[in-house]
Each structure stands twice: as structure tokens, then as C-alpha cells.
C-alpha positions, 0 to 999 in steps of 0.5 A: 489525512496526516497518516496518508501523507506519511504513508504515501512516500513509503508506499511509493518507494515500494510501488511507485506506479501504484502508490496512490491506489495502494495508499487509498486501499490502506487508508481504509484500515483502522488508524491503529493498524496504519500507525503500525505500518508506519513503524514497521517496514516489514508490516508495510511490505506485507500489506503492500504485497496483499494489496497488489495481490487483490488488485491482480485478482480483480484485474485492476493492474496488469501483471507486468506493473507489479512484478 
């Protein structure tokens, strides 16, 4: 839960409208991987992009939101 509280604001900077959903997806990862995301903005951006691709693929979000 603490990791989620630290992760959410960083995700919100990248994708404010999807921050909750993306953070929830990321929290399914191992804690070691999550800590790496907190330390590396490049890794976080990559994972957020992956999460957006998955959401688009499953038609959870319209294309316009994640543009």
C-alpha cells in the first residue's frame, strides 16, 4: 500500500485521467519491480505506456484519452 501511495502521484503526472487504473495494474507486479519503477522514471514511463497499450487493446479506454 505504501508503494501505491508513492507510485500514484508519479503515474498521475504522466496520465492524470488514468492514474488510478494504471497504478492498480502496476501494483500487481512484484515489489522489487515496483521499487525499480519508483527509482527510474524511464522504467515507469515504459510500464505506463505498456499499461495504456493493454487498456486500448481491451477497449477499456478510448484512443483520445491516452493520446
